[in-house]
N, C-alpha and C positions, 0 to 999 in steps of 0.2 A: 501854459496859457495865462497871460497876465490880465489883471483887471482892466488895465488901460486899453488893451486890445479889444476886450469885450465892449468897452465904451465906444471905441472907434467903430466897431461893427454896428452897434445899436444906432449910433448917430448917422452913419452912412445909410442904413436901411430906412431911417425916418426921413432923411433929406432926399434920398433917391438920386444923389449926385455926389461923386467923390470930391469934386472941387468945392462945392458948397459945404460939405461936411468938414473938409480940411480947414476952411475959413472959420467955421463955427468952433472947431476943436482947437484952433490956434496952432496947427502943425502944417508942415509942407506937404503938398499933394503927393510927391513921389514917396515920402516917408509913410503916408497913410496907405498908399497903394501896396507898398512892400509889406506892411503889417497885415493887411487883409489877405494878401497872397499866402503869407506864412500861416495864418489862421486856417485857411482852406487846406493847406498842405498838412497841417497838424491833424485836422479832422478827416482828411482824405475824402473831401467832397468839394463841390462848387457851391458856394453860398450866394454869390451875386452874379447875375447875368449882365455883362457889360455891353452897353449899346451906345450909339452916338448921343442920344438924348440923356443918358445917365445910366443908372443901374436899377435892376429889379431883382427881387428875391426869387431864388429857385425854391422848389418844394422843401429841400433840406434847409435852405436859408430861412424859410418861414418857421419851420419847426424849431430851429436853433434860436431864432429871435425870441420865441415864446419863453424858452428856458433862460436865455440871457436876461430878459426883462425881469423874470422872477428872481434870478440870482442877484442882480444889481439892486433890486428893491430890498431884498433881505439884507444885503450888505449895508445899504443906507440906514435901515432900521437898526442894525447892529451897531453902526457908528454912533447913531443917536443915543442908543441905550448905554454904550460904553462912555460916551461923553457925560451922560447923566450920572452914571456910577462914579466917575472920576470927579465931577465938579459940583454935583448936587447931593443932598443928603438922602440918597436912595441906595438900598441894599438889603440883603437878607443875611442874618447872622445866627449862629448857634452859641448860646451861653451855657456853660456848664458850672454846676455847683452841687455840693451835698444838699440833700433834701432839707435837713434841719437848718442849715445856714440860709438856704433860700427862703425858708418860712419867715424869717425876720428881715432879711436883706431885700428881697425882691418886691414885696407889696408896695412899700413907700417909693422904691426906685421906679417901678412901672407907673405909679400914679403920676409922677412928674415927667418921666421921659417919653412915654408913649404919645400923649397929646402934643408934646413939643416936637416930635420927630415922626409925623404920620406916615412917611414913606420908608421908614426903616422897619423891616419885618424881623421879629425875633422868635426863635424857638428855644426850648430848654432841653438840657441834657443833664441827668442826675446820676450821681455816684459818689463814692468816697473820695476824699481829696487826692489820694494817690491815683485813683482811676481818672479823675478829672485832669490831673497833670499829664498823664499818659495820653489822654484823648486830645489835649492841646498839641502835644508833640507829634501825634499821628495825623494831625490836621483834620480830625473828626469834628472838632469844635474850634471856634475862633477865639473865644475868651473863656477863662476859667477862674472861679473864686476858690482859693485853695488855702487850707490851714497848714502851716509849717511845711512848705514845699522843699524839695531837694533841688539844690542848685543844678542848672543844666546850661551848657553853652548856647543852646538853641532857643532858650526861653528868656523873655523879659519879665521880671518880677517886680511889681510895684506894691510896696507896703501900704496897706490901707488902715488897719486898726488892730487892736489887741483884744484877746479873749483869754479865758483860762479854763482848763479842765479841772473840775472841783467835785466835792462830795455834797450831795443835797439830800434833804429829808422833808417829808410833808410837814408843813407848818401846823401847829396845834390850832384847833378852832377856838376863836376868841368870842366871848359874849359881846364885846364891843368891837365891831369891825373896824373902828377908827384906830384901834391900837395896832401898832406895827408888830412884826415878828419879834418874839422875845428870845434873847440869846439862850443857847443851850450850854450848860456848864460842861467843863472838860470831862468830868467823870461820866456824866450822862451820855455825852457824845461818844466816848470810848466804848461804853456799854452797848449803845445802839449799834455801833459799827461791828463789835465782836459778835453780837447776836445775829445780825444780818436779817435776811439775806442781803448781799451786796449785788445790786443790779448794774450791769454794764454792757456796752456794745462790744461784741467779741472781735469785730474786724478792725477796730481802731488801735493804733499803736500807742496812743496816749493813755487809753484805759489800761493796757498791759504795763506801761511804765508806772502808772499810779498804783497798780496792784503790787508791783515790786517795791515801791516806796513804803506802802503800808506794811508789807512783810518785814521790811528792815526795821520798822519801829514797833514790831509785835502787835500790829492792829489789823492784820488780815483775817477777816471772818472765815469760819469753816464753811458756812453756807453762802454759796455764790450762785447768781442767776444770770447767765450769759444770754443775750438776745441779739437779734440782727438788725435792730432799728432804733434810732435815737428817740423817735416819737413814742415808741412802745416803752422804752426804759423810763422816759419822762412820765408816761401815764401810770406805770406801776408805782413810781415814787409818789405821785400825787395821791394814789389810792392808799398810801401808807404801807406799801409792801417793802419793808426794809429801807435801805438807803441806796442812792444811785450815783454813779459817776456820770456827770453831764458837763458840757460847756456852760459857762455862766450865762451867756446871752440866750441860750436856748432855755435854760431853766427860768430865766427872768421874762421870757416871751410868753407871758400868761397873765391875762387881765385879772384873774382871780387872786393872783399872788399866793398860790398854795405851796410853793416850795421856798426853802431857805437853806443857806449853807449850814452844814452840820456844825462846824467849828472853824474859826479862822486860823487856829494853830495846827490843823491837820495838813498833811502834805497836799499840794496842788501843783499843777503844771501850767505855766503861761503859754499861750498860743498866739501866733502872729498870722493874720489873715492877709493874703496877697491877691492881687489881680495878675493873672498869667496870660501871656500870649506869645506866639512865636516871633522871634526877632525879624524874620523875613515876611511877616504878615503884610499883605498889600494894603497900603495906607490910602484908601480913598477918603473922600470927605466924610462919608457916612461912618467909615471905620473909626476915624479920628473923633467924630462926634460921640459915638457910642463909648469908646475908650475913655474919653475925658469925663463923660457923665458917670461912668462906673467909678472912676477914681474920685471924682468929687463927692459922690454919695458915700463911698467907703471912708473917705477922710472925714466926712461929717460924723460918722460913727466913731472915728478915731479921736474926735474932739470931746467925746462925752466923758463923764466922771469915771466910769468903769475902765475905759481904755487907758485914760491917763494914769489912773492908780496902778494898773498892771504894768504899764511902761515904767513908771517910777520904781516899782518893786524890782523890775528886771535890771534897770540901770544902777540901782543902789545895791543890788545883790541880796535883797531880803527875800526873794522868791526862789524856790527850788528850780533848778534848771534841768 
């Protein structure tokens, strides 16, 4: 049953005359008559009572016209909706990212993007970077912010900015709050690290790598405190509970400035943050607008001093890899 045939039937029923309907539809009268006969054969009923003066609807014809009108109206609405999705900035998307990364990335992004794209609806999906990447591959989410992704042929990965997994400690309280964090000397840093406890997030591969690096230089503390949340690890470090393995941007995302790097000579691991989406993602106008906005915001972060310093360390080979 073709949509064109439904239009033929609807127009004929409204005109009450096959000749008039054929002229209105721009088809030959014999062709219209054949199409209507085929429709009746397909439905195994008589829809139109043919008379000298024209046609009238049978009881089944009246019932069928009701549903045809509803169906064609829904199709018109669907066409309008699809046209809007393709050509207007309209759509619903799911954005995935680790909670801790979202804490510093999303607030300024939403502040600019949401008022500028009022017809784009966003929902969030949270999880570790590996889970975010898999969710993109599974089509559970449209876009993902990922640290150190694994290359995959079905993914487009757009590099945004740099971060680093490092070791942090609570900054000593200063009598003069205008005084910045005072550097910790090497021996004191090593002592603090050996005494511990060393707080880290157990599910992150970067924490495991850094533990291995510390072991290689005989600085792995006997007391370790594994937890399942970056925000909790950060809170423990701020409270003075030992030292903590944290991404630099997360440690720095604190208006009080209560954390500082334990020592610049200690091992740390550079991280690269990417925007990920499937290569076959349907590129509507809203999709492109959201993707471009995420990339622009991420690359603004990539232009800051921290990101440029880490990039320089990576390219010159002065950072552990």
